TORVEXTOR-489836 format. One record per residue (C-alpha): residue number from 1; x, y, z. Coordinates in Angstrom, 3 decimals. Layout:
     k         c1         c2         c3
   NUM          X          Y          Z
...
***
This chain:
     k         c1         c2         c3
     1    -82.737   -102.320    -73.752
     2    -83.028    -99.836    -70.911
     3    -86.768   -100.414    -70.475
     4    -86.124   -104.153    -70.582
     5    -83.691   -103.691    -67.683
     6    -86.330   -101.683    -65.828
     7    -88.810   -104.514    -66.372
     8    -86.271   -106.925    -64.847
     9    -86.067   -104.747    -61.730
    10    -89.884   -104.852    -61.537
    11    -89.705   -108.661    -61.644
    12    -87.377   -108.496    -58.645
    13    -90.124   -106.598    -56.819
    14    -92.593   -109.343    -57.782
    15    -90.367   -111.806    -55.951
    16    -90.607   -109.636    -52.837
    17    -94.392   -109.389    -53.284
    18    -94.729   -113.177    -53.375
    19    -92.792   -113.465    -50.119
    20    -95.540   -111.429    -48.428
    21    -99.271   -111.253    -49.221
    22    -98.853   -110.975    -53.006
    23   -101.794   -108.610    -53.482
    24    -99.698   -106.309    -55.684
    25    -98.244   -109.080    -57.856
    26   -100.526   -108.426    -60.846
    27    -99.878   -104.679    -60.807
    28    -96.133   -105.313    -60.883
    29    -96.416   -108.111    -63.466
    30    -98.583   -106.054    -65.839
    31    -96.185   -103.114    -65.455
    32    -93.179   -105.334    -66.156
    33    -94.783   -106.898    -69.249
    34    -95.819   -103.531    -70.709
    35    -92.408   -102.004    -69.991
    36    -90.590   -105.013    -71.482
    37    -92.687   -105.059    -74.662
    38    -92.165   -101.364    -75.346
    39    -88.452   -101.768    -74.654
    40    -88.227   -104.818    -76.925
    41    -89.889   -103.137    -79.900
    42    -87.693   -100.061    -79.463
    43    -84.647   -102.340    -79.260
    44    -85.347   -104.244    -82.524
    45    -83.993   -101.543    -84.881
    46    -80.714   -101.560    -82.917
    47    -80.104   -105.323    -82.982
    48    -77.934   -105.152    -86.106
    49    -76.040   -102.120    -84.854
    50    -72.681   -103.002    -83.345
    51    -71.954    -99.572    -81.895
    52    -73.705    -96.249    -81.446
    53    -71.411    -93.243    -81.645
    54    -72.603    -90.481    -79.351
    55    -71.270    -86.931    -79.321
    56    -71.854    -84.503    -76.457
    57    -75.011    -83.034    -78.006
    58    -76.634    -86.422    -78.505
    59    -75.416    -87.404    -75.041
    60    -77.409    -84.545    -73.485
    61    -80.569    -85.614    -75.336
    62    -80.237    -89.314    -74.523
    63    -79.580    -88.711    -70.815
    64    -82.592    -86.398    -70.498
    65    -84.846    -88.866    -72.324
    66    -83.592    -91.784    -70.216
    67    -84.641    -90.147    -66.949
    68    -88.023    -88.964    -68.277
    69    -88.929    -92.301    -69.903
    70    -87.719    -94.425    -66.983
    71    -89.925    -92.382    -64.653
    72    -92.916    -92.610    -67.028
    73    -92.817    -96.431    -67.017
    74    -91.611    -96.662    -63.415
    75    -94.869    -95.010    -62.339
    76    -96.939    -97.917    -63.693
    77    -96.921   -100.199    -60.592
    78    -98.368    -97.444    -58.398
    79   -100.858    -96.381    -61.084
    80   -102.022    -99.778    -62.372
    81   -102.345   -101.045    -58.811
    82   -104.711    -98.189    -58.001
    83   -102.438    -96.861    -55.262
    84   -102.051    -93.388    -56.817
    85   -103.241    -91.242    -59.710
    86   -100.808    -91.090    -62.616
    87    -99.753    -87.578    -61.578
    88    -98.943    -88.782    -58.065
    89    -97.324    -91.970    -59.362
    90    -95.088    -90.031    -61.765
    91    -94.125    -87.544    -59.032
    92    -93.301    -90.389    -56.646
    93    -91.242    -92.255    -59.242
    94    -89.383    -89.153    -60.421
    95    -88.691    -88.423    -56.754
    96    -87.291    -91.936    -56.392
    97    -85.114    -91.995    -59.505
    98    -83.758    -88.489    -58.872
    99    -83.089    -89.494    -55.232
   100    -85.167    -86.571    -53.984
   101    -87.276    -88.506    -51.500
   102    -90.239    -86.122    -51.588
   103    -93.531    -87.978    -51.358
   104    -97.214    -87.378    -52.034
   105    -98.322    -90.630    -50.394
   106    -99.663    -89.857    -46.936
   107    -99.718    -93.449    -45.688
   108    -96.785    -95.345    -47.198
   109    -97.236    -98.152    -44.674
   110   -100.532    -99.040    -46.382
   111    -98.716    -99.890    -49.623
   112    -98.150   -103.607    -50.327
   113    -94.583   -104.793    -49.773
   114    -93.814   -105.437    -53.456
   115    -94.811   -101.973    -54.667
   116    -93.135   -100.407    -51.644
   117    -89.947   -102.318    -52.485
   118    -90.140   -101.043    -56.087
   119    -90.499    -97.506    -54.729
   120    -87.343    -97.986    -52.651
   121    -85.556    -99.638    -55.576
   122    -86.049    -96.491    -57.684
   123    -83.864    -94.734    -55.103
   124    -81.137    -97.343    -55.475
   125    -81.222    -97.233    -59.277
   126    -81.211    -93.441    -59.366
   127    -78.465    -93.119    -56.765
   128    -75.696    -94.669    -58.823
   129    -77.177    -93.046    -61.908
   130    -79.128    -94.783    -64.626
   131    -76.456    -93.834    -67.154
   132    -73.692    -95.480    -65.094
   133    -75.718    -98.703    -65.233
   134    -76.217    -98.257    -68.983
   135    -72.547    -97.740    -69.858
   136    -71.569   -100.649    -67.602
   137    -73.843   -103.243    -69.177
   138    -75.180   -102.165    -72.583
   139    -72.671   -103.213    -75.263
   140    -73.606   -100.958    -78.188
   141    -72.902    -97.585    -76.528
   142    -69.295    -97.513    -77.733
   143    -67.237    -94.339    -77.485
   144    -70.285    -92.250    -76.628
   145    -70.293    -93.452    -73.047
   146    -68.182    -90.543    -71.836
   147    -70.554    -88.019    -73.436
   148    -73.448    -89.568    -71.516
   149    -71.364    -89.911    -68.335
   150    -70.438    -86.205    -68.466
   151    -74.052    -85.214    -69.030
   152    -75.196    -86.997    -65.868
   153    -72.397    -87.085    -63.267
   154    -72.652    -84.389    -60.606
   155    -70.148    -81.577    -60.214
   156    -67.604    -79.743    -62.353
   157    -65.115    -82.630    -62.224
   158    -65.969    -85.455    -64.640
   159    -62.803    -87.463    -64.015
   160    -62.653    -91.160    -64.800
   161    -61.259    -93.877    -62.561
   162    -60.064    -95.811    -65.600
   163    -59.114    -94.935    -69.199
   164    -62.080    -97.095    -70.229
   165    -65.479    -95.576    -69.422
   166    -67.081    -99.021    -68.996
   167    -64.434    -99.895    -66.418
   168    -65.168    -96.620    -64.610
   169    -68.879    -97.490    -64.537
   170    -68.133   -100.960    -63.189
   171    -65.881    -99.596    -60.429
   172    -68.504    -97.058    -59.343
   173    -71.202    -99.730    -59.356
   174    -69.073   -102.136    -57.310
   175    -68.341    -99.523    -54.624
   176    -72.017    -98.548    -54.507
   177    -73.342   -102.104    -54.160
   178    -70.706   -102.874    -51.534
   179    -71.761    -99.889    -49.425
   180    -75.434   -100.894    -49.690
   181    -74.568   -104.415    -48.515
   182    -72.518   -103.080    -45.590
   183    -75.285   -100.687    -44.554
   184    -77.888   -103.451    -44.773
   185    -75.764   -105.651    -42.519
   186    -75.291   -103.150    -39.706
   187    -78.913   -101.941    -39.812
   188    -80.101   -105.546    -39.604
   189    -77.733   -106.306    -36.723
   190    -78.926   -103.063    -35.067
   191    -82.506   -104.319    -34.921
   192    -84.205   -103.516    -38.227
   193    -86.063   -106.238    -40.081
   194    -84.142   -107.451    -43.130
   195    -86.779   -105.906    -45.417
   196    -86.504   -102.471    -43.789
   197    -82.709   -102.725    -43.623
   198    -82.452   -103.343    -47.369
   199    -84.990   -100.645    -48.225
   200    -83.373    -97.991    -46.017
   201    -79.894    -98.898    -47.239
   202    -81.107    -98.324    -50.803
   203    -82.314    -94.869    -49.763
   204    -79.365    -93.951    -47.526
   205    -76.564    -94.826    -49.949
   206    -78.459    -93.210    -52.817
   207    -79.047    -90.080    -50.701
   208    -82.678    -90.740    -51.609
   209    -84.533    -90.609    -48.304
   210    -87.648    -92.606    -49.184
   211    -88.748    -94.640    -46.179
   212    -91.071    -97.571    -45.580
   213    -92.443    -95.771    -42.520
   214    -94.785    -92.789    -42.268
   215    -92.552    -91.255    -39.603
   216    -89.340    -92.012    -41.491
   217    -86.343    -92.647    -39.198
   218    -88.293    -91.570    -36.102
   219    -90.053    -94.941    -36.280
   220    -86.798    -96.652    -35.258
   221    -84.628    -96.767    -32.143
   222    -81.898    -94.215    -31.341
   223    -79.273    -96.844    -32.243
   224    -80.800    -97.301    -35.702
   225    -80.834    -93.528    -36.176
   226    -77.108    -93.301    -35.427
   227    -76.467    -96.214    -37.788
   228    -78.436    -94.391    -40.494
   229    -76.153    -91.375    -39.969
   230    -73.197    -93.678    -40.653
   231    -74.995    -94.930    -43.769
   232    -75.752    -91.436    -45.060
   233    -72.271    -89.934    -44.654
   234    -70.660    -92.008    -47.476
   235    -73.441    -90.915    -49.843
   236    -72.048    -87.388    -49.684
   237    -68.457    -88.390    -50.487
   238    -66.950    -88.347    -53.973
   239    -66.744    -91.914    -55.340
   240    -63.221    -91.206    -56.559
   241    -62.061    -90.637    -52.976
   242    -63.686    -93.903    -51.915
   243    -61.735    -95.627    -54.672
   244    -58.513    -93.988    -53.405
   245    -59.359    -95.240    -49.905
   246    -59.799    -98.802    -51.168
   247    -56.474    -98.514    -53.026
   248    -54.842    -97.040    -49.872
   249    -53.934    -93.833    -51.656
   250    -54.575    -91.811    -48.501
   251    -52.448    -88.817    -49.524
   252    -54.866    -87.999    -52.353
   253    -57.688    -87.945    -49.827
   254    -55.746    -85.834    -47.330
   255    -55.074    -82.996    -49.804
   256    -58.702    -82.835    -50.949
   257    -60.231    -79.517    -49.838
   258    -63.788    -80.555    -50.492
   259    -63.875    -83.517    -48.112
   260    -62.339    -81.391    -45.342
   261    -65.036    -78.772    -45.895
   262    -67.707    -81.488    -46.005
   263    -66.853    -82.805    -42.543
   264    -66.292    -79.280    -41.200
   265    -69.824    -78.323    -42.277
   266    -71.272    -81.395    -40.558
   267    -69.384    -80.747    -37.302
   268    -69.997    -76.991    -37.110
   269    -73.649    -77.181    -38.190
   270    -74.311    -79.989    -35.690
   271    -72.846    -77.991    -32.801
   272    -74.835    -74.881    -33.733
   273    -78.073    -76.783    -34.305
   274    -77.730    -78.706    -31.037
   275    -77.432    -75.382    -29.206
   276    -80.424    -73.932    -31.077
   277    -82.796    -76.844    -30.416
   278    -81.552    -77.929    -26.984
   279    -84.476    -78.786    -24.746
   280    -83.786    -79.709    -21.094
   281    -86.899    -81.891    -21.078
   282    -85.463    -84.020    -23.909
   283    -81.884    -84.031    -22.680
   284    -78.573    -83.379    -24.417
   285    -78.321    -86.771    -26.138
   286    -81.724    -86.490    -27.830
   287    -81.071    -82.892    -28.906
   288    -77.658    -83.897    -30.289
   289    -79.127    -86.923    -32.077
   290    -81.849    -84.848    -33.704
   291    -79.276    -82.237    -34.716
   292    -76.625    -84.505    -36.219
   293    -79.237    -86.622    -37.964
   294    -80.915    -83.670    -39.695
   295    -77.607    -81.986    -40.525
   296    -76.232    -85.125    -42.187
   297    -79.581    -85.929    -43.804
   298    -79.883    -82.511    -45.462
   299    -76.197    -81.939    -46.194
   300    -76.141    -85.214    -48.109
   301    -79.615    -84.430    -49.560
   302    -80.897    -87.768    -48.230
   303    -84.007    -86.375    -46.595
   304    -84.655    -88.871    -43.799
   305    -86.372    -87.257    -40.810
   306    -86.097    -88.220    -37.132
   307    -87.808    -85.152    -35.621
   308    -90.535    -82.738    -36.671
   309    -88.216    -79.837    -37.498
   310    -91.177    -77.807    -38.805
   311    -91.848    -77.077    -35.119
   312    -88.319    -75.845    -34.408
   313    -87.412    -72.190    -33.840
   314    -86.826    -70.011    -36.917
   315    -82.999    -69.848    -36.575
   316    -82.797    -73.662    -36.552
   317    -85.074    -73.976    -39.598
   318    -83.067    -71.292    -41.410
   319    -79.858    -73.257    -40.816
   320    -81.476    -76.342    -42.357
   321    -82.629    -74.173    -45.276
   322    -79.020    -73.119    -45.940
   323    -77.873    -76.746    -45.852
   324    -80.480    -77.542    -48.508
   325    -78.672    -75.213    -50.913
   326    -75.165    -76.544    -50.433
   327    -75.468    -80.299    -50.792
   328    -72.366    -82.447    -50.331
   329    -69.399    -83.318    -52.537
   330    -69.237    -83.393    -56.320
   331    -69.065    -86.896    -57.751
   332    -71.308    -88.202    -54.948
   333    -74.961    -89.272    -55.040
   334    -76.088    -86.058    -53.304
   335    -77.901    -83.071    -54.789
   336    -77.595    -79.317    -54.276
   337    -74.990    -76.905    -55.602
   338    -72.112    -79.071    -54.332
   339    -69.437    -77.958    -51.872
   340    -66.695    -77.572    -54.480
   341    -68.729    -74.937    -56.315
   342    -69.362    -73.016    -53.094
   343    -65.623    -73.104    -52.280
   344    -64.781    -71.757    -55.742
   345    -67.461    -69.049    -55.492
   346    -65.975    -67.818    -52.209
   347    -62.472    -67.894    -53.677
   348    -63.642    -65.901    -56.692
   349    -65.243    -63.335    -54.361
   350    -62.010    -63.132    -52.361
   351    -60.007    -62.518    -55.553
   352    -62.365    -59.753    -56.656
   353    -61.933    -58.012    -53.299
   354    -58.134    -58.349    -53.586
   355    -58.148    -56.846    -57.084
   356    -60.171    -53.873    -55.869
   357    -57.253    -53.047    -53.537
   358    -54.399    -54.118    -55.836
   359    -55.764    -53.343    -59.293
   360    -52.572    -54.248    -61.182
   361    -51.827    -57.460    -59.330
   362    -52.584    -60.899    -60.739
   363    -54.147    -63.389    -58.347
   364    -54.542    -66.828    -59.945
   365    -57.316    -68.815    -58.299
   366    -55.993    -72.042    -56.826
   367    -57.806    -75.125    -55.643
   368    -55.770    -77.857    -53.949
   369    -52.587    -75.993    -54.990
   370    -53.557    -76.120    -58.666
   371    -54.606    -73.125    -60.774
   372    -58.272    -73.399    -61.743
   373    -58.818    -72.846    -65.464
   374    -61.226    -70.129    -66.599
   375    -63.651    -72.552    -68.324
   376    -64.159    -74.294    -64.963
   377    -64.877    -70.981    -63.248
   378    -67.322    -70.016    -66.005
   379    -69.055    -73.355    -65.523
   380    -69.377    -72.716    -61.779
   381    -70.795    -69.208    -62.306
   382    -73.208    -70.466    -64.970
   383    -74.427    -73.274    -62.737
   384    -74.902    -70.887    -59.796
   385    -76.875    -68.429    -61.926
   386    -79.046    -71.154    -63.438
   387    -79.654    -72.682    -60.012
   388    -80.677    -69.355    -58.461
   389    -82.855    -68.362    -61.435
   390    -84.600    -71.744    -61.550
   391    -85.188    -71.640    -57.799
   392    -86.784    -68.170    -57.987
   393    -88.964    -69.211    -60.934
   394    -90.041    -72.325    -59.042
   395    -91.024    -70.290    -55.981
   396    -93.004    -67.834    -58.129
   397    -94.863    -70.604    -59.960
   398    -95.815    -72.280    -56.690
   399    -97.055    -68.962    -55.277
   400    -99.148    -68.378    -58.432
   401   -100.744    -71.787    -57.822
   402   -101.837    -70.629    -54.359
   403    -99.076    -72.095    -52.192
   404    -97.872    -69.973    -49.252
   405    -94.431    -68.343    -49.508
   406    -92.770    -70.502    -46.823
   407    -94.049    -73.738    -48.337
   408    -93.243    -72.531    -51.886
   409    -89.678    -71.609    -50.877
   410    -89.131    -74.923    -49.130
   411    -90.641    -76.977    -51.951
   412    -88.615    -75.253    -54.681
   413    -85.263    -75.794    -52.933
   414    -86.239    -79.311    -51.842
   415    -87.104    -80.387    -55.400
   416    -84.266    -78.538    -57.129
   417    -81.620    -79.784    -54.676
   418    -83.172    -83.278    -54.537
   419    -83.580    -82.972    -50.765
   420    -86.994    -84.457    -49.970
   421    -88.636    -82.670    -47.032
   422    -89.954    -79.134    -47.404
   423    -90.645    -76.339    -44.950
   424    -93.714    -75.256    -43.012
   425    -96.708    -77.492    -43.685
   426    -94.562    -79.747    -45.896
   427    -91.675    -80.058    -43.434
   428    -90.862    -82.690    -40.847
   429    -93.169    -85.703    -41.087
   430    -95.530    -84.010    -43.547
   431    -95.564    -84.450    -47.322
   432    -96.602    -82.800    -50.585
   433    -99.959    -84.558    -51.010
   434   -101.918    -81.261    -50.596
   435   -100.166    -79.719    -53.634
   436   -102.375    -79.266    -56.732
   437   -101.555    -81.476    -59.712
   438    -99.959    -78.602    -61.626
   439    -97.536    -78.017    -58.721
   440    -96.656    -81.717    -58.674
   441    -95.720    -81.630    -62.383
   442    -93.633    -78.497    -61.795
   443    -92.028    -80.279    -58.852
   444    -91.280    -83.298    -61.040
   445    -89.548    -81.035    -63.566
   446    -87.486    -79.330    -60.850
   447    -86.370    -82.715    -59.498
   448    -85.481    -83.835    -63.016
   449    -83.543    -80.642    -63.809
   450    -81.767    -80.629    -60.446
   451    -80.642    -84.245    -60.743
   452    -79.143    -83.574    -64.176
   453    -77.474    -80.382    -62.921
   454    -79.647    -77.998    -64.991
   455    -77.319    -77.484    -67.961
   456    -78.078    -80.939    -69.388
   457    -81.794    -80.075    -69.344
   458    -81.802    -76.397    -70.306
   459    -79.482    -76.891    -73.274
   460    -82.409    -78.761    -74.874
   461    -84.436    -75.538    -74.896
   462    -81.879    -73.653    -76.975
   463    -82.874    -73.306    -80.680
   464    -79.239    -73.790    -81.718
   465    -79.307    -77.281    -80.170
   466    -81.826    -78.411    -82.811
   467    -80.424    -76.555    -85.839
   468    -78.606    -79.550    -87.297
   469    -79.765    -83.138    -87.355
   470    -78.327    -85.834    -85.116
***
């Protein structure tokens, strides 16, 4: 059923292809037919099944397989059309679905409009989460929807907006589509073509960062760049808070520590970065625009670029590097560690320091005036350790493959945090095309693991996971 849905999205891209020159129609059609047929034959055994009951263990496996298989078939339009090798096509598609935005295509403007639209559509599909789409529309998931939802949704808080998981999925999807429509409208009014407005709204709201232009956001006017900032900011906000805003439950938003920290990071980092990159020849407005754009782009893990930051001074690049680690809010479309985890890590460190002075005192850790339970804190520490270990391993593997330390460090954090741009030769307007194929497959795995928040992926490598049958 899922592959059949993917084939339907490919057919949508065929419609776009026919509106333009249509030279990629057959590549998209062949991809859609192959994807549909495989999906249909896999669906046949389930036709008589009314409901599939999914526990947490099976939920982990299904979610991981969904992302890997969707990317495998999603790569077909680029591959069958002869626009990329299968390695490059898989990397590009995994980058799209995981909303990373890293690319190995040096000249994206040479791609036909239909295939390019499909590439942008992978961002939109991945942004809301493939699983959210599944639990919203596929009828035979049953009570296992929450197990799948928990395995995919970002952050330590897996709260539902409704007692019914399907209703939660529908609410999230409605908010997401509404934001894409709003972004498309103001980008179009601001001067973008309708095609570019739709494509960049897909990427902005998904915190994906794929662009239809070789020079990303720099190809557009200053007004468009500011409008893209407005489009990117919601992608870093928890969907639950957006729902509260729609329902006018403003008090729940006001007491939220994470959203306050989110905007504080954007404001403070923008001021610092503006000072670091200020160039009298460019003027204050241009320096500020470059600063706020890159701060918002990397904090939300979108990855749009409006200036070649690979040429900036080391302190400015280091600040961007730090933003790549943090990401935005939990429950948003962004990648990275998430702000709530960083807040809790600092609070844990503060408590440890307090206990070293007052050894007999008890200091319960509070977040938004509520005591944080120990299982949540263990989850945060585990995620931090896994993230750091995976990042170091990624850097080492890239170095072994002959990639310089700066580029290896930037690539590892970019892929793992689903950011998009790298550092050094892969930063700014550059891409990852020079990477050897082995590095691209490693990068694809890092994007995959980062999007599923590591635990969902690494639990599959534990022998105990496979000890009893499903």
